[in-house]
C-alpha positions as CSV (number, residue, x, y, z in Angstrom):
1,X,128.4,97.8,110.7
2,X,131.5,98.6,108.7
3,X,131.9,96.8,105.3
4,X,135.1,95.1,106.6
5,X,133.1,93.3,109.2
6,X,130.7,91.6,106.7
7,X,133.1,88.7,106.3
8,X,132.9,88.0,110.1
9,X,129.3,87.0,109.8
10,X,128.0,83.8,108.4
11,X,125.3,84.0,105.7
12,X,122.3,83.6,108.1
13,X,123.7,86.1,110.6
14,X,124.4,88.6,107.8
15,X,120.8,88.3,106.4
16,X,119.3,88.5,109.8
17,X,121.3,91.7,110.5
18,X,120.1,93.4,107.3
19,X,116.5,92.3,107.7
20,X,116.4,93.8,111.2
21,X,117.7,97.1,109.7
22,X,115.4,97.4,106.7
23,X,112.2,95.6,107.9
24,X,111.3,94.7,111.4
25,X,108.2,93.0,110.1
26,X,110.0,90.6,107.9
27,X,112.7,90.2,110.5
28,X,109.9,88.9,112.7
29,X,108.0,86.7,110.2
30,X,110.8,85.1,108.0
31,X,112.4,83.1,110.9
32,X,109.0,81.3,111.3
33,X,109.8,79.5,108.0
34,X,111.7,76.3,108.2
35,X,115.3,76.0,106.9
36,X,116.3,76.1,104.1
37,X,113.2,78.0,103.0
38,X,113.8,80.9,105.4
39,X,117.3,81.4,104.0
40,X,116.0,81.8,100.5
41,X,113.1,84.0,101.4
42,X,115.3,86.3,103.5
43,X,117.6,86.6,100.5
44,X,114.7,87.3,98.2
45,X,113.5,90.1,100.4
46,X,116.9,91.7,100.5
47,X,117.2,91.6,96.8
48,X,113.8,93.2,96.5
49,X,114.8,95.9,99.0
50,X,117.8,96.7,96.9
51,X,115.5,97.4,93.9
52,X,113.3,99.5,96.3
53,X,116.3,101.5,97.4
54,X,117.1,102.4,93.8
55,X,113.4,103.3,93.1
56,X,113.2,105.6,96.2
57,X,116.5,107.4,95.8
58,X,115.6,111.0,95.2
59,X,119.0,112.0,93.7
60,X,118.7,109.6,90.8
61,X,117.0,110.6,87.5
62,X,114.4,108.3,86.0
63,X,116.9,107.2,83.4
64,X,119.5,106.4,86.0
65,X,117.0,104.4,88.1
66,X,116.1,102.3,85.1
67,X,119.8,101.7,84.3
68,X,120.6,100.6,87.9
69,X,117.5,98.4,88.0
70,X,118.5,96.7,84.8
71,X,122.0,96.3,85.9
72,X,120.9,94.8,89.2
73,X,118.7,92.3,87.4
74,X,121.8,91.2,85.4
75,X,123.8,91.0,88.7
76,X,121.2,88.6,90.2
77,X,121.2,86.5,87.0
78,X,125.1,86.3,87.3
79,X,125.5,88.3,84.0
80,X,127.1,91.4,85.6
81,X,129.4,92.3,88.5
82,X,127.9,93.0,91.9
83,X,131.0,95.0,92.8
84,X,130.5,97.2,89.7
85,X,126.9,97.8,90.7
86,X,127.9,98.8,94.2
87,X,130.8,101.1,93.2
88,X,128.5,102.9,90.8
89,X,125.4,103.2,93.0
90,X,126.8,103.7,96.5
91,X,128.3,107.2,95.9
92,X,125.0,108.3,94.5
93,X,122.9,107.5,97.5
94,X,121.7,110.6,99.4
95,X,121.0,111.1,103.1
96,X,117.3,110.6,102.3
97,X,118.2,106.9,101.9
98,X,118.2,105.1,105.3
99,X,121.6,104.2,106.8
100,X,120.6,100.5,106.8
101,X,119.9,100.7,103.0
102,X,123.4,102.4,102.5
103,X,124.8,99.4,104.3
104,X,122.8,96.9,102.3
105,X,124.0,98.4,99.0
106,X,127.6,98.2,100.3
107,X,127.1,94.5,100.9
108,X,125.4,93.7,97.6
109,X,128.2,91.3,96.6
110,X,127.7,89.2,99.8
111,X,123.9,89.1,99.4
112,X,124.2,88.1,95.8
113,X,126.8,85.4,96.6
114,X,124.1,83.8,98.8
115,X,121.7,84.0,95.9
116,X,124.1,82.2,93.7
117,X,124.5,79.4,96.3
118,X,120.9,78.2,95.9
119,X,119.6,75.4,93.8
120,X,118.8,76.1,90.1
121,X,115.1,76.2,90.8
122,X,115.5,78.7,93.7
123,X,117.8,80.9,91.6
124,X,115.3,80.9,88.8
125,X,112.5,82.0,91.1
126,X,114.5,84.9,92.5
127,X,116.0,85.9,89.1
128,X,112.5,86.0,87.5
129,X,111.1,88.1,90.4
130,X,113.9,90.7,90.3
131,X,113.8,90.9,86.5
132,X,110.0,91.5,86.4
133,X,110.1,93.9,89.4
134,X,113.0,95.9,87.9
135,X,111.3,96.2,84.5
136,X,107.9,97.2,86.1
137,X,109.4,99.8,88.4
138,X,111.2,101.2,85.5
139,X,108.0,101.5,83.5
140,X,106.3,103.5,86.3
141,X,109.3,105.7,86.9
142,X,108.8,107.1,83.4
143,X,105.3,108.3,84.2
144,X,103.9,111.4,85.8
145,X,102.7,110.0,89.1
146,X,101.7,113.3,90.7
147,X,98.1,112.9,89.3
148,X,97.5,109.3,90.4
149,X,97.2,106.1,88.4
150,X,94.5,105.8,85.6
151,X,92.2,103.2,87.0
152,X,91.9,99.9,89.0
153,X,93.6,97.9,86.3
154,X,96.5,100.3,86.3
155,X,96.7,99.9,90.1
156,X,96.6,96.1,89.7
157,X,99.4,96.2,87.2
158,X,101.6,98.3,89.5
159,X,100.8,96.0,92.5
160,X,101.7,93.0,90.4
161,X,105.2,94.5,89.6
162,X,106.0,95.3,93.2
163,X,104.1,92.6,95.2
164,X,102.2,90.1,93.0
165,X,105.4,88.8,91.4
166,X,106.8,88.4,95.0
167,X,103.8,86.2,95.8
168,X,104.5,84.1,92.7
169,X,108.2,83.8,93.7
170,X,107.2,82.7,97.2
171,X,104.9,80.1,95.8
172,X,107.7,78.8,93.6
173,X,110.0,78.5,96.6
174,X,107.2,76.8,98.7
175,X,106.6,74.3,95.8
176,X,110.3,73.6,95.6
177,X,110.4,73.0,99.3
178,X,107.5,70.5,99.5
179,X,105.9,68.2,96.9
180,X,102.5,68.4,98.6
181,X,102.5,72.2,98.1
182,X,103.7,71.6,94.5
183,X,100.4,69.7,93.8
184,X,98.5,72.9,94.8
185,X,100.6,75.1,92.5
186,X,97.9,75.9,89.9
187,X,95.5,77.0,92.6
188,X,98.1,78.9,94.6
189,X,99.6,81.0,91.8
190,X,96.6,83.3,91.0
191,X,95.8,83.6,94.8
192,X,99.4,84.6,95.4
193,X,99.1,87.5,93.0
194,X,95.9,88.6,94.8
195,X,97.7,88.1,98.2
196,X,100.4,90.5,97.1
197,X,97.9,93.0,95.8
198,X,96.0,93.0,99.2
199,X,99.2,93.7,101.1
200,X,100.3,96.4,98.7
201,X,97.0,98.1,98.5
202,X,96.9,98.3,102.3
203,X,100.3,99.9,102.3
204,X,99.3,102.3,99.6
205,X,96.3,103.4,101.5
206,X,98.3,103.7,104.8
207,X,101.1,105.7,103.1
208,X,99.0,107.9,100.9
209,X,100.2,111.1,102.6
210,X,103.9,110.1,102.8
211,X,103.8,109.3,99.1
212,X,101.9,112.6,98.4
213,X,104.7,114.5,100.1
214,X,107.1,113.0,97.6
215,X,104.9,114.1,94.7
216,X,103.6,110.5,94.1
217,X,100.0,109.3,94.2
218,X,99.3,105.5,93.8
219,X,95.5,105.8,94.0
220,X,93.4,105.3,90.8
221,X,91.8,108.5,89.4
222,X,88.8,106.8,88.0
223,X,87.6,105.5,91.4
224,X,87.8,109.0,92.9
225,X,86.3,110.9,89.9
226,X,83.3,108.5,89.8
227,X,82.8,109.3,93.5
228,X,83.0,113.0,92.7
229,X,86.5,113.8,94.0
230,X,89.4,115.3,92.0
231,X,92.5,113.3,92.8
232,X,94.7,115.9,91.2
233,X,93.9,118.2,94.1
234,X,94.6,115.6,96.8
235,X,95.2,117.1,100.2
236,X,94.0,116.2,103.8
237,X,90.3,116.7,103.8
238,X,86.9,115.8,105.2
239,X,85.2,115.4,101.8
240,X,82.5,112.7,101.7
241,X,83.3,111.8,98.1
242,X,86.9,111.2,99.1
243,X,85.8,108.9,101.9
244,X,83.4,107.0,99.6
245,X,86.3,106.4,97.1
246,X,88.5,105.2,100.0
247,X,85.8,102.9,101.0
248,X,85.7,101.3,97.6
249,X,89.5,100.7,97.7
250,X,89.3,99.4,101.2
251,X,86.6,96.9,100.1
252,X,88.8,95.8,97.2
253,X,91.9,95.3,99.5
254,X,89.7,93.4,101.9
255,X,88.6,91.1,99.0
256,X,92.3,90.4,98.2
257,X,93.1,89.7,101.8
258,X,90.3,87.1,101.8
259,X,92.1,85.5,98.9
260,X,95.2,85.7,100.9
261,X,93.5,83.6,103.6
262,X,92.4,81.0,101.0
263,X,96.0,80.9,99.8
264,X,97.2,80.2,103.3
265,X,94.6,77.4,103.8
266,X,96.1,75.6,100.7
267,X,99.3,75.2,102.7
268,X,99.4,71.8,104.4
269,X,98.5,72.1,108.1
270,X,101.8,70.4,109.1
271,X,103.7,73.4,107.8
272,X,102.7,75.6,110.6
273,X,105.7,77.9,110.1
274,X,104.7,78.6,106.5
275,X,101.2,79.2,107.6
276,X,102.3,81.6,110.3
277,X,104.5,83.5,107.9
278,X,101.4,84.2,105.8
279,X,99.0,84.6,108.6
280,X,101.0,87.2,110.5
281,X,101.2,89.4,107.3
282,X,97.4,89.0,106.7
283,X,96.5,89.8,110.3
284,X,98.6,92.9,110.4
285,X,97.2,94.1,107.1
286,X,93.6,93.5,108.2
287,X,94.1,95.4,111.4
288,X,95.7,98.3,109.5
289,X,92.8,98.3,107.0
290,X,90.3,98.4,109.8
291,X,92.0,101.5,111.3
292,X,92.0,103.2,107.9
293,X,88.3,102.4,107.4
294,X,87.5,103.9,110.8
295,X,89.5,107.0,110.1
296,X,89.2,107.6,106.3
297,X,90.1,111.2,106.7
298,X,93.4,110.5,108.5
299,X,96.3,112.8,107.5
300,X,99.3,110.8,108.7
301,X,100.3,107.2,108.6
302,X,101.0,107.3,112.3
303,X,97.3,107.8,112.9
304,X,96.5,104.3,111.4
305,X,99.6,102.4,112.4
306,X,98.8,99.3,114.5
307,X,100.3,99.0,117.9
308,X,102.9,96.5,119.1
309,X,100.2,94.9,121.2
310,X,98.1,94.3,118.1
311,X,101.1,92.8,116.4
312,X,101.7,90.3,119.2
313,X,98.0,89.6,119.5
314,X,98.0,88.6,115.8
315,X,101.0,86.3,116.4
316,X,99.3,84.7,119.5
317,X,96.1,84.1,117.6
318,X,98.0,82.5,114.7
319,X,99.9,80.2,117.0
320,X,96.6,79.0,118.6
321,X,94.6,78.5,115.4
322,X,97.1,77.8,112.6
323,X,96.1,74.1,112.3
324,X,92.4,74.7,112.1
325,X,90.9,76.1,108.9
326,X,87.6,76.7,110.6
327,X,89.2,78.7,113.4
328,X,91.2,80.7,111.0
329,X,88.1,81.7,109.0
330,X,86.4,82.7,112.2
331,X,89.4,84.8,113.4
332,X,89.6,86.5,110.0
333,X,85.9,87.3,110.0
334,X,86.1,88.7,113.5
335,X,89.2,90.8,112.7
336,X,87.7,92.2,109.5
337,X,84.3,93.0,111.1
338,X,83.1,96.4,110.0
339,X,85.2,96.5,106.8
340,X,83.3,97.1,103.6
341,X,83.0,93.9,101.7
342,X,83.6,92.8,98.2
343,X,83.8,89.3,96.6
344,X,87.4,88.1,96.4
345,X,88.5,90.2,93.4
346,X,90.0,88.2,90.5
347,X,93.2,89.6,89.2
348,X,92.7,90.9,85.6
349,X,93.9,88.6,82.9
350,X,95.9,91.4,81.4
351,X,97.8,91.7,84.7
352,X,98.5,88.0,84.9
353,X,99.8,88.1,81.3
354,X,102.7,90.2,82.5
355,X,104.2,87.0,84.0
356,X,104.8,85.6,80.5
């Protein structure tokens, strides 16, 4: 879509267009949310995707990525010009960046105009999320990630910056949307961070070889060294120690996804759209985790990618069971059968402290 045609689309059509281009999953799940919640969540996802685009751009130095992330946080907070951000960043994007992301960067002003049209509480939630995410991504850009992360707490910290803070932002938006959800806020917030970590850990495990090809390892060295595998020598293998370490991470991700289910069950049953939004993400993550567990020595993300049929089965089960907590627990137990188990893992206090 040419930049000149952006003005021909209303806000909802514009956001739907970009969601379809950069994430088919969220293009599927966000419309399940009721208005005006879906509008704010769609906008939040696009803002996060802009930060992701900066982080993933191979032609930018670490210093330049930090500068662009900081500038974008200021743009979202209405303290800097979106047009200036676009004019500086757009010419620097390489062919390695997806065409849909080039297009999204070109339309930053329109996306941020939508952000600034929200209520003060909604804007605060989005601004806080982007500020923390931008700062956190910048902190990790300055590190040598070719040898992996240090330990589980280091992984939790990274997951907080890129996903846990998104869970907190969604919770703030849900609470703003409905007073009954607001009464559950203290229970929801820690679960929301765990929810984000479960989804992010699943993605990290699925994408381990894609990330490795870029010289990045998001796995914790301590877990693998304890099992007897040297993560600095990571390559496709059939090593039993590697499989054992992967099993520990799968068990941890499984525990976080169980927390994600508890988070969803805190949402009032009458908000079936909000429940579905959460349940679809949980279901797809569990199925992906199950594939990873069955094929711990996979060497490509395509080997553990769930099928379209599995996606629509997840959607169908959610629609049938979303009002019954008992049925949802049974479905989760069935879908996660065979996964290594752990107790729902609490998020470290040092990670939660990042929010303040």
